[in-house]
N, C-alpha and C positions, 0 to 999 in steps of 0.2 A: 544859340537861339536865333532863329530867322527873324529878319526885320518885320516880315509879314505877321508872324505870330505875335511879336512884341507889340506891334501897332494895334492888333485886334485886342490883345490883353489890356492895353492902355485904354482903349475905348470902352471896354467892358467895365474895367475898374472905375473909370471916370463916371460911368453911369450909376454904379452901385456902391462904390466904396469911398468916394470923396465926400459924400454927403451922409450925414447921420440920419437916424430914423426921424429926427425932428426937423431935418432939412438944414441944419447948421453945419458950417464947414468943420471938417475933422482936423484938429490940430496935430502937428507932427509929434509922434510919441514913439518910445521904445517899448515894444511889448514882448512878452516872454511866452514861448511855445514849447510845451513838453512833448517829446516824441521818443519812440524806440530807436534803436541804433543798429538794426541788422543791415548787412551789406554796406551800401554806400548811401544810406538814408540821409544822414546829416549833410553830406556833401551835395547830394542831389537837391535837398530841400533849399539850400542857399540859392541855387540857381532858379528853382521853381518860384520863389517869392520875390525875385529881383524886379520883375515888371510891376508888381504891386508896390514895392518899396519906392521905385522910381516915380510912379504915378501919384502916390499919396504923400511922399516925404517921410513916411513912418519907417521905422526899422524893426526887424524881427530878430530876436536872439533865441536860438534854439537851445533847449536844455535837454541834452541827451540822457537817455535812460538805459539800463541793461537790456540786452536782447530778450531776456526771459519775460514773457508777458505776465507771469505770476509775480515776479519781482516788481514790475511796473505797477500792477494793480495795487499791491501792498503799499507802495510809496504814494500813489495817487490818493488812496484812502486816508493816509496820514496827513497829507497836505490839506485835503479838502475838509477833513474833520476839524483841523486847526483853523479853518477859514483863511488860508494863506492868500495874501493880497498880491504877492509878487509873481504869481503865475496867472497869465491871462487866458491861455487856451491849452486844452489837453487833447492829444491825439488818443482816441479811445477805440478799444476793440468792440466788435459788433455785439458782444455778449454783455457789455458792462452797463448799458443804459438803464436797466431796471434797478441796478444797485447804486448808481451814482446820480440819478436824475435830480434829486433834491438839491444838488450843489451846482446845477448848470442853468444857464439862461434859456428860456423858451424862445426859439427862433422861428416859430410858426409864421408870424407876421412878416419878419424880415425876409424869409425864404418862400413866401407864398407863390411867387412866380417860378422860382428855381426848383422847388421840391417836386412838382408834377413831372419834371423831365427825367427823374431818376426811377429806377426800378421800384415799383410800389412796395414790394415786400421789404426792401431795405429801409425805405422811409418809415414803414410801419415798425420795423425793429428798433428804430431810434425814437419812437413816439411813446411816451409814458404818461398815462392819465391825461391824454389829449394834448400834451406838450411835446413839441419837437426839440429834444434836448441835445441833439448832435446832428451834424450834416455829413452825409457820406462823401468820402474823398476817393476811395477806391475799394473794390471788393476783392475777395480772395477765395480761391478754392484750389486745393492741391491736386497734383497729378503725378503719374508715374513717369519719371525720366528714365530713358534707356539709351544705351550706346548702340546706335545703328550699325557702326562698323563691326562691333563684336558679335552682334546677333547674326550678321551676315557671315562673319568669319567661322562661326561655329554652327551655322545652319539652324539657328534657333528662331522660332516665330515670336512675335510680340505676345506676351502672355495675357490671357483673358481671365484666368482663375489664379487664386493664390497657390494652388498646387503646381500649376504651370510655371508661375514665377519662381517657386522654390527649385523646380527641376532645371529651368533655364539658368538661374543664378549659380546653381551647383556646377553645371556643365562649363560655364564660362570661367568661373573661379578656378576650377581644377585645371582647365587649359592654360590660363594665364599664369598660374603658379608654376605649372610644369615648364613654362617658357621662361621662368626666372623672376617673375613678379611675386615675390613671397608675401608682400603686404597687400595683395589685391583681394577685394571682397566682392561677393555677389550682390549684396543689397544693403543699403544704408538708409536709416530712417531716424525718427526722434523717439528715444527710449528713456530719457531722463524723467524723473518724477516731477512733472510740472504740467501746465496747461497744454503744452504741445503733445504730451502723451495722451491726454484726454481726446485730442483731435484724432491722432493715429488710431487709438483703440476704438473710438466710436466708429470709425470707418471699417475696421475689421468686423466688429459686432454687427453693424448694420448690413454689411455686404454678405454676411452669412445668414441674414434673416433674423438676427437676434434682437431687433428693436433699437431704441434710442436712449437707453438707460432709464430715463423717465419720459413717459409718453406725453403728448400734448394735453391730455386730460388730467395729468398729475399721477397716473398709475406708475408705480415702480416696476419696471419690466426686465431688469438686467439679469436676474437669476433664472437662466433658461439654458437648455442643452446647446442651442446654436451659439449663444454667447460663449459658453465653455469651449466649444470646438474652435471658435475664433481665437481665443486666447491661447489655447493649446498649440494651435498652428503657429502663432507668432512666437511663442516661447521656444519652439523648435528651431527658429532661425538663429537664436543667440548662441554664438560660439560655433556655428556651422557656416551659414552663408553671410552672417553678420558678426562683426567683432563683439567680444564680450563688453568692450568699452561702449557699445551702442547704448547701454543702460545709463550712460551719462551724456548722451548726445542730445543737443538741441538742433535747431535748423542750421546754424552756422557750422557746427561740428560735422554734421553729415554732408553739408555742401563742401566743406574743406576736403573730405576724402574723395568725394565725387569729382570736384573740379581739378584735382591733381591727377586724375585719370586712374584712380584706384578702386573704382566700383563699376559694376555693370548696370545696376539699377539704383534709383534713389526716389524716395517720396519727398516732395517738397512743394513749396508755394511758387507762384509765378515770378517773384523777384529773382529766383535763382536762374531763370532762363537767360535773361540778358547778361548776368554776370558770367554764366557758363560759356557765353559766346564772346566774352571779352578777350582782348589781345593777350592777357596774362593767363588765360585758361588753357589747360592741357587738352580739354575736350571740345574746344571751339569747332563748330561745324560737324561734330561727330555724333550728336545726339538728337533725340526728338522726345515728344511727350505723348502720353495716351491716358485714357481714364484708368483709375485704379482698378485692380482686379476684383473679382467676385468670389464668393465662397464656392459656388458650383454653378453649372449651366442653369440658367433660369433665374438666378439671383440678380439683384440690382447693384450696380456699382454705387459706391457712396464716397463723396468728397465733402469733408467738413466745411460748412459755410464760414468763411472768415471775412475779413474786411476791416477797414479802419475809417474812422469818422473824426470830426473835429467838433469839440464842445467848448463853449465859452463859460468860464468860471463866473458864478454870480458874485464872487468876492473880488473880481477884477476892478481896478480903478479906471480902466480904459475900455469899458464894454462896447461902446460904439465902434472904436477902432478894431477891437477884437472881432466883432460881428462882421465888419467889412472884410477882414482877412478870411474868416470862415466862409463867407459867400464866394470869395475869389477861389479859394482852394477847392470848394465843392462845385464850382462852375465849369463850363465846357473848356475854357482855355487852359486852366491848370490841369484838369483831368486829361486833356489831350496831350499836353506836354509830358505829364507823368507816364502816360501810356507809351509814348514814343521813347522816352529816355530810360524807363525802368520796367517796361512790359507790365505795368500795373493795370489790372482790369478796371475799366470805367464802370461807374454806377449809373451814368447817363445813357439811356437806351440808344439814342441816335449815334453815339460814338462807335458802336459796333459796326456801323456801315460807313465809317469815315475812311476815305481813300488814303489819306496821309498816314493814318494809323496802320491800315492794312499793309501799306507799302513798307513802312519802317519796321513793323512788328507783325509779320504774317501769323504769328502764333496766337494773337489776340482773337481773331475770328474763330480759330480752332478751339480756343479755350472756352468758347461759349458752350460747347457740348459738355465740358467738364462742369461748368457752372450750373447747367441744367440738372446735374446729378447731385447738387449740393444738399447736404443734410444739416439742419441747424442743431447746435448743442442745446440741451434742455434748460436754457436760461429763462425762457418765457414761463414755462409751467412752474419752475422752482423759485422764481422771483428773487428776492433778496438772499435766498439761501443757496443760490447757484454756486457760488465760490466754494462753499463747504461741500456741496454735492460733487463738484468736479474734483476737489482735493481727495475726497474719500474714494472716488472712482479711480483716479490715476494711482493712488497708493495701492489699491487692491490689484490693479494691473501690474504695477511695478514689482510687487511681491511675487506675483505669478511668474513674470518674466525672469526674475532673479532666482527662481527655484525655491522660494519660501512658501510652501503650501501649494496645493493643487488649485487649478482654475475653479473647479467645482466648489471647493471649500471657501476659497477667497470670495467668490461671487455670492455664496450664501451668507457669508459674514457681511458683505457689502449691502445686501438687501436688508439685513437686520439693522445695520447702521443708518441706512437711508430712511427706514420706517421710523426709527427713533427721532431722526432729524425732522421728518415731516410732521409727526404728531397727528393732530386732527386735520391739519391742512398746511400747505406750503406757505 
């Protein structure tokens, strides 16, 4: 970490973190922060919070969670329902605010100067009943990773549609296997039955013009011919251009295949970009990213809006200290450091024009186009029932991908299940 960055961080922290909301000095405390553990998240976090620890005298202990966001959410709900006092801050998915808001501190006043510097839509997504229950720390939108060298080798263009992706992946896979790479695959993605599959499948459905599962006005839209076509297309990849084991893949499993040089294309989030260019990566310098394909010419690419936020537990015994850390993590210094070290997309608008970020991670300005195609999951219209909606959706999709029933039958059943769940209103 450069001394310049550290000095700026110290000045910023001195301004907002050393003094509590009441203006009294913050006593040194150990606070506990719960976070997911994909890639090098835990290792990077320790470096990220070091300037805050040095400036305040406080220490942060990270409590790592499984990579699966579904598993994380389940554990969070257990802790929060029990009023656990030994967890101070939770790193939260963009979709969780409506479901967990009652357990978090309102940071509207503490972040009144910081919040306006972020993308308004993201601040809005973390505001429930007028309370800002979490602060954005980075945003996310997936992209299509592709091997530049292999596209050139086989004379294949960057695919714009899913049919073009299927054809390109088939050509490259056949060529690489003929050359002796028997474990090479055309395309890897996230097919396990969890929240990640909701993200992948929402992108397929939306990019075919099949809607967003549940629309903004609460209408259940998933049972339609375009959505059926999307799932039929994806099911056709399993066992052909994608391994049958993809039905158990999360982000890390697909990245593992990709980063060892055994796939031509991959769908994944921005964190995989920096790791893919690491010294231990077989694909370092050999790949690029583009927007995810569409169903047909004229359709719109769709990338599921992701992103992570930090929330302060209302059961914490160290709320002032926890809020100061949340402000630091959501502030420009920490977001800039995370962008440079992890290629994490900032939520602070001005950082997309930051020269240091562009020099260290040229991909971030490029990812802005991906972000502009981001589509939200239907957490807002389904409110506290989103987790059940998502579970029913990914289950129906997984059944289809596994060959258990047709896409048409499974989506018809899903529509009925969602109607029962909705009742008179979400």
